[in-house]
One Martini backbone bead per residue (centre of mass of N, CA, C, O) as a GRO file, in nm:
protein
  314
    1MET     BB    1   1.209  -2.167  -0.083
    2PRO     BB    2   1.026  -1.911  -0.050
    3ARG     BB    3   1.016  -1.620   0.166
    4LEU     BB    4   0.718  -1.469   0.310
    5ALA     BB    5   0.606  -1.184   0.450
    6PHE     BB    6   0.362  -1.083   0.710
    7LEU     BB    7   0.103  -0.946   0.864
    8GLY     BB    8   0.035  -1.064   1.172
    9PRO     BB    9  -0.110  -1.321   1.208
   10HIS     BB   10  -0.297  -1.544   1.120
   11ALA     BB   11  -0.584  -1.408   0.946
   12THR     BB   12  -0.522  -1.173   0.783
   13PHE     BB   13  -0.551  -0.955   0.527
   14THR     BB   14  -0.258  -0.985   0.435
   15GLU     BB   15  -0.267  -1.285   0.387
   16GLN     BB   16  -0.490  -1.275   0.180
   17ALA     BB   17  -0.328  -1.105  -0.021
   18LEU     BB   18  -0.084  -1.290  -0.057
   19ARG     BB   19  -0.251  -1.547  -0.155
   20SER     BB   20  -0.337  -1.388  -0.433
   21LEU     BB   21  -0.047  -1.425  -0.517
   22PRO     BB   22   0.179  -1.596  -0.715
   23GLU     BB   23   0.427  -1.591  -0.507
   24SER     BB   24   0.281  -1.791  -0.288
   25VAL     BB   25   0.337  -2.033  -0.452
   26GLY     BB   26   0.534  -2.245  -0.265
   27ALA     BB   27   0.560  -2.072  -0.017
   28GLU     BB   28   0.678  -1.935   0.281
   29LEU     BB   29   0.482  -1.810   0.541
   30VAL     BB   30   0.570  -1.517   0.745
   31PRO     BB   31   0.494  -1.398   1.039
   32CYS     BB   32   0.456  -1.057   1.166
   33ALA     BB   33   0.485  -0.795   1.419
   34GLY     BB   34   0.436  -0.591   1.191
   35SER     BB   35   0.534  -0.391   0.935
   36PRO     BB   36   0.826  -0.320   1.027
   37ALA     BB   37   0.906  -0.627   1.046
   38VAL     BB   38   0.873  -0.691   0.751
   39LEU     BB   39   1.084  -0.490   0.639
   40ALA     BB   40   1.323  -0.598   0.808
   41ALA     BB   41   1.326  -0.885   0.692
   42VAL     BB   42   1.396  -0.797   0.404
   43ARG     BB   43   1.659  -0.640   0.471
   44ASP     BB   44   1.811  -0.893   0.626
   45GLY     BB   45   1.725  -1.167   0.452
   46SER     BB   46   1.505  -1.367   0.593
   47VAL     BB   47   1.347  -1.270   0.336
   48ASP     BB   48   1.240  -1.209   0.007
   49ALA     BB   49   0.951  -1.093   0.097
   50GLY     BB   50   0.678  -0.846   0.161
   51CYS     BB   51   0.355  -0.787   0.313
   52VAL     BB   52   0.172  -0.470   0.302
   53PRO     BB   53  -0.010  -0.213   0.399
   54ILE     BB   54  -0.081   0.114   0.237
   55GLU     BB   55  -0.404   0.143   0.179
   56ASN     BB   56  -0.734   0.300   0.221
   57THR     BB   57  -1.069   0.421   0.163
   58VAL     BB   58  -1.085   0.550   0.462
   59GLU     BB   59  -0.775   0.620   0.594
   60GLY     BB   60  -0.562   0.565   0.388
   61ALA     BB   61  -0.263   0.572   0.472
   62VAL     BB   62   0.023   0.393   0.607
   63PRO     BB   63   0.262   0.541   0.780
   64ALA     BB   64   0.470   0.314   0.851
   65VAL     BB   65   0.515   0.235   0.552
   66LEU     BB   66   0.605   0.498   0.429
   67ASP     BB   67   0.847   0.535   0.618
   68GLY     BB   68   0.981   0.252   0.558
   69LEU     BB   69   1.044   0.310   0.240
   70VAL     BB   70   1.273   0.560   0.300
   71VAL     BB   71   1.473   0.377   0.416
   72ASP     BB   72   1.759   0.209   0.491
   73PRO     BB   73   1.759   0.003   0.274
   74PRO     BB   74   1.619  -0.038  -0.010
   75LEU     BB   75   1.292  -0.066  -0.153
   76VAL     BB   76   1.045  -0.249  -0.358
   77ILE     BB   77   0.774  -0.269  -0.559
   78VAL     BB   78   0.627  -0.567  -0.740
   79ARG     BB   79   0.332  -0.574  -0.607
   80GLU     BB   80  -0.034  -0.585  -0.596
   81ALA     BB   81  -0.329  -0.573  -0.371
   82LEU     BB   82  -0.688  -0.609  -0.353
   83VAL     BB   83  -0.909  -0.577  -0.062
   84GLU     BB   84  -1.217  -0.656   0.056
   85VAL     BB   85  -1.327  -0.556   0.362
   86ARG     BB   86  -1.441  -0.764   0.643
   87PHE     BB   87  -1.620  -0.723   0.949
   88ALA     BB   88  -1.608  -0.871   1.283
   89LEU     BB   89  -1.754  -0.967   1.584
   90MET     BB   90  -1.559  -1.129   1.842
   91VAL     BB   91  -1.590  -1.406   2.081
   92ARG     BB   92  -1.619  -1.589   2.333
   93SER     BB   93  -1.785  -1.835   2.433
   94GLY     BB   94  -2.080  -1.687   2.589
   95THR     BB   95  -2.058  -1.405   2.502
   96LYS     BB   96  -2.212  -1.103   2.546
   97ALA     BB   97  -2.271  -0.781   2.475
   98GLY     BB   98  -2.299  -0.696   2.784
   99ASP     BB   99  -1.992  -0.811   2.856
  100ILE     BB  100  -1.849  -0.583   2.697
  101ARG     BB  101  -1.550  -0.383   2.778
  102THR     BB  102  -1.357  -0.480   2.538
  103VAL     BB  103  -1.213  -0.362   2.219
  104ALA     BB  104  -1.017  -0.490   1.945
  105SER     BB  105  -0.774  -0.351   1.702
  106HIS     BB  106  -0.673  -0.220   1.441
  107THR     BB  107  -0.665   0.103   1.357
  108HIS     BB  108  -0.825   0.053   1.083
  109GLY     BB  109  -1.052  -0.116   1.206
  110ILE     BB  110  -1.162   0.102   1.392
  111ALA     BB  111  -1.212   0.320   1.179
  112GLN     BB  112  -1.427   0.127   1.010
  113THR     BB  113  -1.613   0.080   1.310
  114ARG     BB  114  -1.682   0.320   1.497
  115GLY     BB  115  -1.989   0.360   1.467
  116TRP     BB  116  -2.081   0.076   1.551
  117ILE     BB  117  -1.956   0.075   1.832
  118ALA     BB  118  -2.101   0.328   1.944
  119ALA     BB  119  -2.395   0.206   1.897
  120ASN     BB  120  -2.338  -0.105   2.037
  121LEU     BB  121  -2.063  -0.020   2.241
  122PRO     BB  122  -2.062   0.243   2.440
  123ASP     BB  123  -1.893   0.107   2.707
  124ALA     BB  124  -1.651   0.035   2.545
  125GLU     BB  125  -1.313  -0.019   2.526
  126VAL     BB  126  -1.083   0.099   2.294
  127LEU     BB  127  -0.827  -0.099   2.141
  128LEU     BB  128  -0.495  -0.168   2.034
  129SER     BB  129  -0.344  -0.356   1.769
  130THR     BB  130  -0.125  -0.492   1.537
  131SER     BB  131  -0.381  -0.669   1.449
  132THR     BB  132  -0.671  -0.823   1.388
  133ALA     BB  133  -0.567  -1.115   1.454
  134GLU     BB  134  -0.438  -1.043   1.729
  135ALA     BB  135  -0.700  -0.959   1.863
  136ALA     BB  136  -0.824  -1.240   1.849
  137ALA     BB  137  -0.601  -1.384   2.013
  138GLN     BB  138  -0.648  -1.210   2.270
  139VAL     BB  139  -0.932  -1.314   2.322
  140ALA     BB  140  -0.858  -1.613   2.346
  141ARG     BB  141  -0.658  -1.538   2.601
  142GLY     BB  142  -0.828  -1.304   2.776
  143GLU     BB  143  -0.752  -0.991   2.731
  144PHE     BB  144  -1.023  -0.959   2.569
  145ASP     BB  145  -1.360  -0.957   2.477
  146ALA     BB  146  -1.319  -0.820   2.183
  147ALA     BB  147  -1.310  -0.833   1.818
  148VAL     BB  148  -1.192  -0.681   1.511
  149ALA     BB  149  -1.229  -0.888   1.221
  150ALA     BB  150  -1.192  -1.138   1.030
  151PRO     BB  151  -1.387  -1.413   1.010
  152ILE     BB  152  -1.137  -1.615   0.995
  153ALA     BB  153  -1.032  -1.556   1.286
  154ALA     BB  154  -1.251  -1.716   1.436
  155GLU     BB  155  -1.164  -1.991   1.330
  156GLN     BB  156  -0.863  -1.982   1.418
  157HIS     BB  157  -0.959  -1.906   1.749
  158GLY     BB  158  -1.244  -2.011   1.847
  159LEU     BB  159  -1.472  -1.806   1.777
  160GLU     BB  160  -1.754  -1.588   1.807
  161VAL     BB  161  -1.995  -1.441   1.604
  162LEU     BB  162  -2.199  -1.163   1.673
  163ALA     BB  163  -2.107  -0.973   1.419
  164ASP     BB  164  -2.150  -0.892   1.078
  165ASP     BB  165  -2.069  -0.651   0.871
  166ILE     BB  166  -1.962  -0.357   1.044
  167ALA     BB  167  -1.901  -0.151   0.856
  168ASP     BB  168  -1.945   0.184   0.775
  169ASN     BB  169  -1.808   0.106   0.477
  170PRO     BB  170  -1.908  -0.071   0.250
  171GLY     BB  171  -1.651  -0.188   0.027
  172ALA     BB  172  -1.389  -0.155   0.132
  173VAL     BB  173  -1.040  -0.091   0.037
  174THR     BB  174  -0.721  -0.260   0.039
  175ARG     BB  175  -0.381  -0.192  -0.018
  176PHE     BB  176  -0.115  -0.406  -0.119
  177ALA     BB  177   0.241  -0.470  -0.075
  178LEU     BB  178   0.516  -0.611  -0.252
  179VAL     BB  179   0.834  -0.637  -0.111
  180ALA     BB  180   1.180  -0.579  -0.221
  181PRO     BB  181   1.468  -0.589  -0.329
  182PRO     BB  182   1.644  -0.452  -0.557
  183GLY     BB  183   1.551  -0.464  -0.909
  184PRO     BB  184   1.422  -0.553  -1.177
  185PRO     BB  185   1.139  -0.480  -1.307
  186PRO     BB  186   0.863  -0.553  -1.418
  187ALA     BB  187   0.719  -0.589  -1.694
  188PRO     BB  188   0.535  -0.433  -1.898
  189THR     BB  189   0.156  -0.421  -1.944
  190GLY     BB  190  -0.012  -0.123  -1.970
  191ARG     BB  191  -0.101  -0.158  -1.640
  192ASP     BB  192   0.067   0.057  -1.444
  193ARG     BB  193   0.272   0.136  -1.155
  194THR     BB  194   0.433   0.422  -1.001
  195THR     BB  195   0.651   0.458  -0.721
  196LEU     BB  196   0.736   0.751  -0.517
  197ALA     BB  197   0.983   0.969  -0.360
  198ALA     BB  198   1.013   1.319  -0.243
  199THR     BB  199   1.232   1.602  -0.210
  200THR     BB  200   1.230   1.954  -0.127
  201GLN     BB  201   1.270   2.265  -0.123
  202ASN     BB  202   1.171   2.537   0.090
  203ARG     BB  203   0.984   2.680  -0.161
  204PRO     BB  204   0.824   2.848  -0.384
  205GLY     BB  205   0.692   2.600  -0.606
  206ALA     BB  206   0.818   2.320  -0.562
  207LEU     BB  207   0.572   2.128  -0.589
  208LEU     BB  208   0.477   2.232  -0.866
  209GLY     BB  209   0.730   2.143  -1.016
  210LEU     BB  210   0.700   1.848  -0.971
  211LEU     BB  211   0.415   1.813  -1.102
  212THR     BB  212   0.486   1.926  -1.380
  213GLU     BB  213   0.670   1.691  -1.478
  214LEU     BB  214   0.415   1.515  -1.511
  215ALA     BB  215   0.203   1.681  -1.671
  216VAL     BB  216   0.373   1.745  -1.939
  217ARG     BB  217   0.376   1.405  -1.983
  218GLY     BB  218   0.084   1.276  -1.916
  219ILE     BB  219   0.083   1.199  -1.609
  220ASP     BB  220  -0.096   1.017  -1.379
  221LEU     BB  221  -0.199   1.117  -1.064
  222THR     BB  222  -0.327   0.899  -0.797
  223ARG     BB  223  -0.118   0.989  -0.552
  224ILE     BB  224  -0.073   1.199  -0.251
  225GLU     BB  225   0.172   1.230   0.012
  226SER     BB  226   0.272   1.344   0.337
  227ARG     BB  227   0.590   1.314   0.520
  228PRO     BB  228   0.790   1.352   0.770
  229ILE     BB  229   1.110   1.441   0.836
  230LYS     BB  230   1.241   1.339   1.130
  231HIS     BB  231   1.524   1.541   1.125
  232ARG     BB  232   1.335   1.774   0.972
  233HIS     BB  233   1.192   2.060   1.002
  234ALA     BB  234   0.939   2.124   0.781
  235GLU     BB  235   0.989   1.849   0.623
  236TYR     BB  236   0.919   1.640   0.321
  237TRP     BB  237   0.768   1.361   0.199
  238PHE     BB  238   0.661   1.269  -0.128
  239HIS     BB  239   0.404   1.054  -0.216
  240LEU     BB  240   0.377   0.869  -0.532
  241ASP     BB  241   0.129   0.786  -0.776
  242CYS     BB  242   0.152   0.640  -1.109
  243SER     BB  243   0.082   0.606  -1.434
  244GLY     BB  244   0.308   0.362  -1.523
  245HIS     BB  245   0.645   0.307  -1.653
  246VAL     BB  246   0.989   0.326  -1.649
  247ALA     BB  247   1.017   0.211  -1.956
  248GLU     BB  248   0.877   0.456  -2.033
  249PRO     BB  249   0.941   0.756  -2.165
  250ALA     BB  250   0.778   0.950  -1.981
  251MET     BB  251   0.862   0.832  -1.706
  252GLY     BB  252   1.167   0.847  -1.742
  253GLU     BB  253   1.182   1.158  -1.792
  254ALA     BB  254   1.050   1.238  -1.524
  255LEU     BB  255   1.253   1.110  -1.330
  256ALA     BB  256   1.496   1.270  -1.433
  257ALA     BB  257   1.376   1.549  -1.363
  258LEU     BB  258   1.348   1.496  -1.057
  259HIS     BB  259   1.647   1.449  -1.004
  260ARG     BB  260   1.725   1.746  -1.079
  261ARG     BB  261   1.509   1.902  -0.882
  262CYS     BB  262   1.550   1.727  -0.637
  263ASP     BB  263   1.698   1.627  -0.351
  264GLN     BB  264   1.513   1.357  -0.348
  265VAL     BB  265   1.480   1.022  -0.499
  266ARG     BB  266   1.254   0.741  -0.455
  267PHE     BB  267   1.236   0.444  -0.600
  268LEU     BB  268   0.937   0.211  -0.555
  269GLY     BB  269   0.825   0.120  -0.832
  270SER     BB  270   0.721  -0.103  -1.103
  271TYR     BB  271   0.381  -0.230  -1.151
  272PRO     BB  272   0.110  -0.409  -1.147
  273ARG     BB  273  -0.214  -0.349  -1.151
  274ALA     BB  274  -0.480  -0.413  -0.974
  275ALA     BB  275  -0.767  -0.542  -0.941
  276ASN     BB  276  -1.066  -0.507  -0.818
  277GLY     BB  277  -1.058  -0.711  -0.549
  278ASN     BB  278  -0.911  -0.934  -0.721
  279SER     BB  279  -1.054  -0.931  -0.978
  280THR     BB  280  -1.153  -0.885  -1.319
  281GLN     BB  281  -1.176  -0.592  -1.248
  282ALA     BB  282  -1.061  -0.313  -1.362
  283SER     BB  283  -0.922  -0.041  -1.333
  284THR     BB  284  -1.034   0.303  -1.400
  285SER     BB  285  -0.771   0.408  -1.450
  286PRO     BB  286  -0.542   0.507  -1.638
  287PRO     BB  287  -0.275   0.339  -1.807
  288GLY     BB  288  -0.136   0.613  -1.920
  289PRO     BB  289   0.008   0.776  -2.139
  290VAL     BB  290  -0.117   1.025  -2.372
  291GLY     BB  291  -0.094   1.147  -2.668
  292GLU     BB  292   0.186   1.342  -2.650
  293ALA     BB  293   0.282   1.090  -2.438
  294ASP     BB  294   0.319   0.885  -2.624
  295PRO     BB  295   0.561   0.672  -2.722
  296ALA     BB  296   0.546   0.754  -3.028
  297ALA     BB  297   0.591   1.056  -2.977
  298PHE     BB  298   0.869   1.026  -2.851
  299ALA     BB  299   1.008   0.890  -3.091
  300ALA     BB  300   0.956   1.120  -3.294
  301ALA     BB  301   1.104   1.342  -3.130
  302GLU     BB  302   1.383   1.205  -3.124
  303SER     BB  303   1.418   1.200  -3.429
  304TRP     BB  304   1.403   1.501  -3.473
  305LEU     BB  305   1.640   1.582  -3.285
  306ALA     BB  306   1.856   1.420  -3.435
  307GLY     BB  307   1.828   1.590  -3.695
  308LEU     BB  308   1.913   1.862  -3.579
  309ARG     BB  309   2.198   1.769  -3.486
  310ALA     BB  310   2.267   1.690  -3.798
  311GLY     BB  311   2.121   1.939  -3.982
  312ASN     BB  312   1.811   1.868  -3.999
  313VAL     BB  313   1.534   2.112  -4.079
  314ALA     BB  314   1.288   1.979  -4.254
   0.00000   0.00000   0.00000
């Protein structure tokens, strides 16, 4: 039976994301206290893979996950899930809004409900927990007065929902990644994403050169983030998401070019892109290289180059 870790405890959005993936069917789901603990469990072999949040539409990337993906030993993303997050304010039975002096949630949960909390609980102290579901568990244990979490967490911990759907930006989506030890990537589907991280020398035009290797091959860059290299002042990892798959000529050639150009390149996986909200609605971003970067154009160019090398210039 496969063992799959997730940011726990039970009833987190991460568990919801993991259960939406086919890998979870028949697997043992193992909650961990924090995303770094999930990545550590995958690295030490105590689980086969792990699910962690990687970014959301309100707060952007999850720094601890980006940082954790570039340390050794390597890990790769093998699948992703998108979940439309819905937040509720939950308390122990009998607690009224006027009784709330402390409210807790994960940092991204607080960020997505900050306006509602300020307007409706102006005197409450806002505190951070390792996950939204852990905040609910802490309320059940009497450590906090209220929690911001998924409604299912109230059922899990016997809490009462005082207010539902309290996000400042309704319809926000969080992207989750299923990470595993390195191995052959999933086969191309035609609607894939490649994730990588790279470092460059600190000189004028270095980042432009990196991006040019993607642009000239028609590769759509869908996300870029910078994170500091912890032991090197003023130097950064650049985290990138691109449309396409490493098995495709354009993406493979671009990765090879980045390997030549950059100080370090960490391949973080090629995998199928999730539908919006894990529904049947496909992502609206382009499926991959087009036009002169179409795989057929690469094959024709390679054939032409082979002819030149053989002396055929017709």
